[in-house]
Every structure is written in C-alpha cells, then in structure tokens.
C-alpha positions as CSV (number, residue, x, y, z in Angstrom):
1,X,19.9,23.2,-16.0
2,X,17.0,20.0,-15.7
3,X,14.6,19.6,-13.2
4,X,12.7,16.4,-12.2
5,X,9.5,16.2,-10.2
6,X,8.3,13.0,-9.1
7,X,5.1,12.7,-8.2
8,X,1.8,10.9,-7.1
9,X,-1.2,13.5,-7.0
10,X,-3.2,13.0,-10.3
11,X,-4.3,16.3,-10.7
12,X,-0.7,17.7,-10.5
13,X,0.5,15.6,-13.5
14,X,-1.9,17.8,-15.4
15,X,-1.6,21.4,-13.8
16,X,2.3,21.4,-13.5
17,X,2.6,21.2,-17.2
18,X,-0.1,24.1,-17.4
19,X,2.3,25.8,-14.7
20,X,5.5,25.3,-17.2
21,X,3.9,26.7,-20.4
22,X,2.6,29.8,-18.6
23,X,5.9,30.3,-16.8
24,X,7.6,30.1,-21.0
25,X,9.8,26.9,-19.7
26,X,10.3,23.8,-21.7
27,X,8.5,20.8,-20.8
28,X,10.5,17.7,-21.4
29,X,8.8,14.7,-20.9
30,X,5.6,13.5,-18.8
31,X,5.9,9.6,-18.2
32,X,4.2,7.4,-16.1
33,X,0.6,6.3,-14.5
34,X,-1.8,8.6,-12.7
35,X,-0.6,8.1,-9.4
36,X,3.0,7.2,-10.1
37,X,4.7,9.9,-12.6
38,X,8.3,11.9,-13.9
39,X,7.7,15.5,-15.0
40,X,11.2,16.6,-16.6
41,X,11.2,20.4,-17.0
42,X,14.0,23.0,-18.5
43,X,14.6,26.0,-17.9
C-alpha cells in the first residue's frame, strides 16, 4: 500500500518522515514547499 499525505504545516513535513523511520516503513518521497507539501509512504 502507498499512503499519500498532503499537508501545510511546516513542522509536520519534518516530523512525519521521522515517524516513518521509527515505524520501519519506507519513505518514498517528500515534495513541495514547507507550506504545501506531499509525502508518500509505502507500508
């Protein structure tokens, strides 16, 4: 499964990838500006 997270909160753009790593999931991409971003995760 691929999960796509869309967001606008600058801190979450950094915190979500840290949580992905802690959960041993695969971070596929982090794209966009700090106030308009997309994160893709494979679980």
